[in-house]
N, C-alpha and C positions, 0 to 999 in steps of 0.2 A: 111506606115503601122506601122512601128516601133514607130513613134511618137504617133499614136493613142493608141497603146498598152501601151506605157509608161504612157501616160496621164491617161488611164483607171486604170493602176496599182497604180499610185500615188493617184488617187481619191479613189480607193478601200483601199489603205493603210491608208489614212486619216480617212476614215469611220470606219475602224477597231479600230484605236487608239481612236477615239471619243467614240466609244461604250465601250471600256475598261475603260476609265475615267468615263463615266457615270455609269458603274457597280460599280466602286470603291466608287463613291459618294452615290450610293444607299445602298451599304453595310455599309458605315460609318453612314448614316442616320438611317438605321435599328438598328445598334448597339447602337447608342445614344438613340433612342426611347426605345429599350429593357432595357437599363440601367436606364432610367428615370422611366419606368414602375415598375421595381424592387424596386427602391428607394421609389416611391409613395406607393407601397403596404406595404413596411416595415414601412413607416412613419405613416400609419393609425393605430389608436388604437381604440378599441371598448370600450365604456363606458356603464355601466349598472347603472340604478337608482332603488333603493329600497325605498319604502315609507311605513312607519308604524306610528301608533298613540300610544303614551305611555299612562300610567295610569293617567297622568295629563292633557290629551287632546292635547298635543303638537304633531304636525305633523313633523316627522323627515324623511328627504329624504337624503339618502346616495348615493353618486356617486363613483363608483369604476372603475378602468381601467381593461384592459384585464388580468392582472396578479392577480387581486383580491385586490390590494391596494386601500385604501380609498383616493380619490382625494379631495373631498369636502363634507361637510355636511351642509344641510340647515334645520334649525329648525324654525317652525312657531307656534306662540302661541298668545292667546288673553289675555290681562291682565284685571284686575277688572274694568278699566275705558273704556273698549271696543276698546283699541288700538290693532292693529295687528302688532306684532313684529316678524320680520324674521331676524335670525342671520345666517350668512354664515361663516363657519370655514374651514380652510384648512385641509389637511391630518394629520397634527400634532396637531390639536385641537386649533390652534390660530385663533382668530376672525379676519376675513378679512373685513367684512362690516356688518352693522346692518341697516335694513330698518324698520322705524316705520310709520304706516299709521293710521291716526285718523280723526274723523269728529268733527269739533267744533260746538258750539251752533248755529251758523249761517248757518250750512249745508255745510261749505267748507270742502273739503277733503284735508288734509295736509299730505304730505309724506316727511319724513326727512331721509336723508342718512347720516350715520355716518361711519367713518373709523374704523379700528381695535382698535384704542386708545380711541374711544368714542367721537372724535371731529367731529362736524357737517361739512359735505362736501357741501351739497346742500339741500335746502328746496323747494319743489314744492307744490304750492297751486292751487287747481282747484275749481272754484265756478261756479254755474249755475244761470243765471238770470231767471226772471219770464217767459221769452219767450223760455227757453230751450237752450239758447246759453251758451257754456262753455268758460270760460276764465281761462287760465293757466298762472301762474306766477312762474318763477324760480329765486331763489336767491342762488348764490354760495358764499361760505365763505372761 
C-alpha cells in the first residue's frame, strides 16, 4: 500500500509542478502581450487633412499630426497649358516631390515625377488605342 501511495503522491507532485510552470508561462505571455499593446497604442498617431482652395484656384491639402504640427502639404494647380501640377512639401516647406500630368496632342497622358531638386525621377506614358486598350510605358532616369 505504501508503494501505491508514494506513486500517487509523486504523480500528484509532478502534476502540481507542471501546473505552476504553465501558470508562469501564461503570466509571462500576458505581460508581453500587455507591453506590446501599450507600445502599439503609443506608436499610433492620428493625422488630419484639411483642404482649401485659395484665390488663385490652387487646392491646398495640409496634413497635421495629433499635436497640430504640419507634416506635409500638397498643392495642386493647373497651369495655362492645361497641365496639372501637384507639389508635395514637408513640414518645413521644402519640396519633396512634384508630379506633372499632361495630355499631348496625340491623346497620350504623360505623368512626370520630379524630386525636390527638380530632377526627373520617372516618366509614365499611358496611351489608348482605337480598341480601348491601354498601354503604359515607364521610364526611370
